[in-house]
N, C-alpha and C positions, 0 to 999 in steps of 0.2 A: 286733580285734573277734572275739568268738566267740559263736556262736548258743547260746542257753541254753534248757533246758527249764524250765518252771515260772517262779517269781518271779525277776525281776531288778530292781535299782534303776534308776530313771531317771537317766541321766547327761547330761553336756553334749551328747553326740552326739544323744540323743533330742530335746532341746530344739531343737537346730539343725535337725534334720530337719523338725520341726513348723513352724519359722519359714520355712525355705527352700521347703518345699512349699506354704506358705500355709494349712496345716491349722489353725494357731493363730498369733496375733500375740503379741508380748510384752505388749501391753495386756490381751489376754484372759487370759494366764497370770497377770499381776499381779492381776487381779480374783479369779481362783481362789485365789491366795495370801492375799489380804486376807480372803476368806471363811473360808479354812482357819485363819488366825491368830485370827480371832474364835472359831472353833469350838474351837481348842486351849485358849483361856482359859476356855471354859465347860465343857469335858469334866471328868469325875470319874475320877481326880484330874487337875488341869490339867497339861499337858505342861511348861510353863514353860521352853521352849527359848529362845524370843525374848522378851526382857524389855522392849524398847522398840521400837516401830515406829510409822510414820506413813503413813496411807493416801495422803495427798496427795503425799508424797515418793516413795513406791513408784510411783504412777501417772505422775508427772512423768518419771521415768527410763524407765519402760516405754513411754510415748508417744513419747519421743525415739527409743527403739530401734525401735519400730514404723515410724516415719517413715524411719529409715535402711534398714530391710529393704525398704520399699516403693521407695526410691530406689536400692537396690542399692549402698549405700556404708557397709557395716558397718565397725566399728572394729577388731574382733578376733574370735576364736572364743569370747570371753566376752560378746559383744554380746547383750543380752537374757537372759543367764543369771542366775537369782536367786542371790544370795550373802548371807551374814551375817558379821559380824565380832564377835569376843569383846569384851565391854564394856571390856576393858583398852585398846582402841584408841580414839582420838578419831575420832568420825564425826559430821559436821554433819547434822542439828541436834540430835543426841541428847545426853543427859547422860553425862559421862565418870565414871561412878560406881565402876567397877572392883569391882563386887560389894559396895559398902558403902552405908550410908544417908547418910553425911556428905560424900562427895566429889561433885564435879560438880553443884553447886547451880544453875549456869546452863547453858543449852544450849551445846554446842560451836560455835565459829565457824570452826575450822580442822580440816581432815582430817589424820589420820596418813598417812604416805607410802603404806602399803598400800591405804588407803581411796581415796586420790587415784588410785593406779594402776588400781584396779578400776573407778573411775568413768571414767577415760580409756579403758579397754578396752570401755566400754559396758555393764558389768554392772549389774544392778538390785539395789541394796542393800536388802534387805527389813527390815533392822533390826539391832539389836545383841543378842548372845546372852548368856545367863546365865553366871555363873562363880562359882567358889568365892571367898569374900571375900578380896580382895587376893592371890589365887592361893596361899593358904597351906595347901591340903590337896589330897588326891587322890580324895576321894569325890564332890565337887561339891555337898556338903550346905551350903546357905546359907539358914538359916531367916528372914532378915530380911524386912521388909515389902515391899521393892521386888522381891525376887528369888524367894523360896520355893524348894522343892526340885525341880530338874528331874528328869523321870522317864526311865528307860531304855526306849526304844521296844520292846525285845525282851521286857521284863517291867517294867511300871510300878511294881512293888513293890521294884525294885532300883535302886541308884544308877547314874548315868551314868559315874562316874569324873570326875576333875578335874585341873587347874582349868578347862580349856576345856570345861566340862560342856554348856552350851547349844549350843555349836558342833557337837559330836558328835551330840547328840540331834536337832538340827534336820536334819542330813544323813540320819541313820538313819530319821527319821520322814517323809522325803520333802519337807520344807518347802523345801529348796534343795539342789542337788547339790554345792554348794561352800560351805565355811565356813573362816574363818581363826582360828587360835588362836595361843597362845604356849606355849613349853615350857621350863621352868626345872628341872623334876625329873620329866619325863614328862607334862607338862600337855596336850600334843597327843596323845601316843601312848597314854596310859592310857585317856582317854575314847573315843578311836577304837577301841581294842581291846574295851573293855566294850560298846560300842554296835555292834560288827560292821561298822565301816567302815575306810577306809584313812586313815592319818595319817602325814604327813611332817614331821620336824623337820630343817630345813636345817642346814648347817654354821653354826657361830657367825658371825654377821655377814653371811651370804649374803643374807637377806631383811631389808630395813630395819626396824628397831624404832622409828624416829622417830615420835613421836606416841602411843607406848604408854607406860604408866606405868613408869619404869625401876626396877622393884622389885629386881631382882638383875642388875647390869650384866654380870657375867662368865659367867653360866650360861644366860641365856634366849635362845632363838631362836624366830622366828616360823615358821609353816608351815601348809599347807593340810590340811583334813580333807575327804575326798571319797568318792564311792561307788565309785570305781575308781582303779587305779594310773594309767591313761591320763589321767584327769581331773586327778589330782595332778600329773602331768607338765606338763599344759597350764598349770595355775595357777602352778606353780613357774617355768616358762619365762617367764611374764609378770611375776612379782614379783621374780625373782632378778637383781639387778644393783646396782652401787654406788649409794649415795645420799649426796650431799654433806652432808646433814644428819645422817648416821649414820656417824661416823668408823670404827667397827669393821670395816665391810665394804668400805672404799675400795680395798684392795689385792687384791681377789679376782680369780681368773682368770675368764674368760668362762664362763657357764653353758652347757652343751651337753646334748643328749639323744642323744649319739652311740651308735650301735649298739644303741639301746634295743629295737628290734623284731627283733633277731637270731632266727633260727629255733630255735636251741638254746643251751645254756650251755657248749659245749665250750671247754676251756681255762681256765674259771674255777675258782679255788680258794676254797672256802668254809671259813673257820676256825670250829672249834667247840671250846670248853673244856667237855668233857662234865660235869665235876664241877659247874661253875657252872650249866650248862644244865639239869641235872637237879633243881635246887633249886626245884621247883614241884609243884603238885597232880598227882596221877596222871593225871587226864583230860587236863590241859593237856600233860603230858609225852608221852602216847601220840599225841595229834594232832600235836604239834610234831616228834616223831621221824619220823612218817610223811611230813610235809611236807618234811623234809630228804632223805629217801629219794627223794621225787618230783623234787627238784632234781638229785639224783645221776643219776636215770634220764634226765635231759636233757643229760647229758654233763659236768656239773660234778663236781669231785672234792672230797671232804670231808677237810680236813687238821686233825688235832688240834693245838690251840694251848693255851698256858697264859696266862691273863689274870692277871698277878701283882698281889698286894696289893689285892684287891677289897674287903676289909674296911676297909683304910685309905682307899680311894677313897670308900667309902660315908660314912665319918665326915667326911672332908675336904670332900666335896660339901655335906653338911648344914651344916658350919661356914661354908663360903663363902656359900651361898645365904641362910641365916638371918642371918648377920652383915650382909650387904649389904642385906637387906630391913629389918633392925632399924635400920641406919644411915639408910636413906632414910625410914623411917616413924617415926623418933624423935619429930618434932613431933606426928604423928598420935597416937602412943601416949600422949603426955603430955596432949594436948588432947581427943582423942575416945575415950579408953579405954572409957568406959561405953556408947558407941554401937557398939563392935565386937562381933562374935560371940564367945562364950566361947572357942571353939577358937582364934580369931585371937589373943586376949589371951594364951592359954597359950603358943602358939608364939612370940610376940614376947617374952614374959617369959623363956622358956627361952633365946631368942637373946641376951638381954642378959647371960647368964652366960659367953658366949665372950669370950676376951681377945684383945688385939692379937697376942699370941704364938701363940694358936691359929690365927688367921687367916693369919699368916706361914707357920706350919708346913703348913697346909692347902694354901697356894699352892706351897710347895716340893714337896709331894706331887703337885700338878698337873703340874709340870714333869717329874717322874719318870714319871708315868703317860703323859704325851704321848710321852716318849722310848720307853717300852715299846711303845706303839702304833705308833710309826714303824717299829720293828723287826718287829712282827707284820705290818704291812701291806706290808713288803718281801717277805713270803713268801705272803700270801693276799690276795684281792681284797675280802673282806668277813668280818664276824663274824656268826654266827647265834646268836640266843637266843630263848626264848619271849618274848612281849611283856610279859605280866604273869603272875606265878606262879599266879593264881587267876582265877575269873570274878567278875563284878560282885556286890558284897555287897548284902545285904538292907537295906531301909529300915525302921526301927522307928518306932512312934508317937512316942516321945520325941524322935526326930531332927527331926520336923516343928516342934516347939516350941522346943527348946533347942539344936538342932544335934547334931553327933556329933564326938567326939574319940577316936580309937582309934589311938594312936601305933604299936602293933605292926602294924596294917594299913597305915598310911602308909608305914612303913619297908619292909614286905614288898612293897607294890605298886610301889615305886620300884626294887626290886632290880636289874632289867635295864635301867633307864632312866638311872641316875646317871652311868655311864661316859660316855655321849654328852654329857650336859650339862656334866660336869666338864671334859672335854677338848675339847669343841666339835665332835666328829665328827658327821656326819649319821646319822639313823636313820629307817627306814621300817617301819611295822607294817601287816600285811596279814591280814585274816580268813581262817582256814583251816578252820574247823569250829565245832562247837557241843558244849556239855556235854550230859549226859543230861537236864539240866533245861532245855535249849534256849537257854542263854546263850552268846554268842560267845566264841571262842578265837582268838588271833592269834599269828603268828610275827614276830619283829623281825630286820631286816637292818641292820647298821651298816657303813659304809665309811670310807675315809680322808677327810681334810678335802677339801672341794670336789668329791668324787666321787659326787655324787647320781645321776649317770647310771647307774652300775653298780647302785645300789639299785633304780632304776626298772626296769632291764632284768630283774633277778632277781624283782622284785615282780610284773611282768607274768606271769612263768612260775608264780609261787606262786599267783596267782589261779586258774590252771587246775586246781590241786590240789583245790579245793573243788568236789565234784561237784554240789552244789546250794546255792542261797542261800535260807535260811529267810526268810519274810516276817515283818517285825517285827509285834508285836501292835498297835502304834500306827503306822499308815502311811497317808499321804495321797498319792494319785496326782494331782499337780497338772496333768498333761497329759491326764487322762481327760475 
């Protein structure tokens, strides 16, 4: 904990203090959230962070939590904490639409594993959050009738990033301190970066993906979006464990938060490939270089590394994720083509051009890249990069009607993300400052497989680099 001047986001600790002191009950907080959700829908433009919510469901969970606080038998430190989940997850009783108009025609009757775990921890699920249709883009632009364009709380005329767009917007706007997203090409880390909050993509298989639509089975990891690194660590510690229904993560080592709160970073080696690192906008580069110096001032050493074959990684990642999505969505593409957004149709049509040979070669590249990383991680504890090479892009009038398809932006926004998705290593993005236009800028830390603990340790120190947190222009103080 560090005392801050000026604005700070309300996190898990603030909620717990209110509950434990009796200043507020989870039921009172839930009423504030319901009033806020009604307000969000009426504002101009609407925030569109949460796309499905149910007053009765929210109150039921909140009242159960209030009783537990009264009887001093809370379930975890997430008891009474408002959370939302990306629409990619099944959450009872909502529609599992995954950003489309044609999926999830009936309300869900079974929770995804992460939803189930959050309920067991006593969290208040406030609803499901907006997302890019079928997770196919990085802007969050989804013009269809159920979703509409979520707005960036720092500037409503800019995109949130995607595909976990509503999750990042909900956290940055103060609707809930915790949201869950999925990340196949930066889908947790890009919106977290654009919206100025913390995003963690776990190691592939670390957090169960059971009950989320298996769009790309080899690249997607689930992870939390939170207002602070400490909160991300709390949520990670509750969600990260093997799940018999999700075979990819069965052999994982036990998740720990060892040494997370060490006073300094002495002995840590931070790997940087400067050529790769510098391929970003000038404002982003300046902020990220200063943040690296800050970590050095805490005793860490910066080691120059070379990340080989990054262009091959970029192409191979795209082949893998799009081939797997196209394979899974083949029936949808044939049957619901005219109900899909134009951008989704274009992406899936492009994906159909890849051959079995392309997919085999891409996976050979994956094996090579994982071997390179094994060598690199034998000499350094982590790899640092900017999170996204630019700040959140503008929303144009036409985007609201027909959506947006800008391949060069999509490719660019994923530049620092793809290595983590392609090889399965974990990544954490932490806000470190703002552009002159007031839009958030973040740094990314990646570590070897299953070593999320070192990410969180470095992340805590990175947070101290930002001398102030700017208040988003759309912000609701639920505890006020």
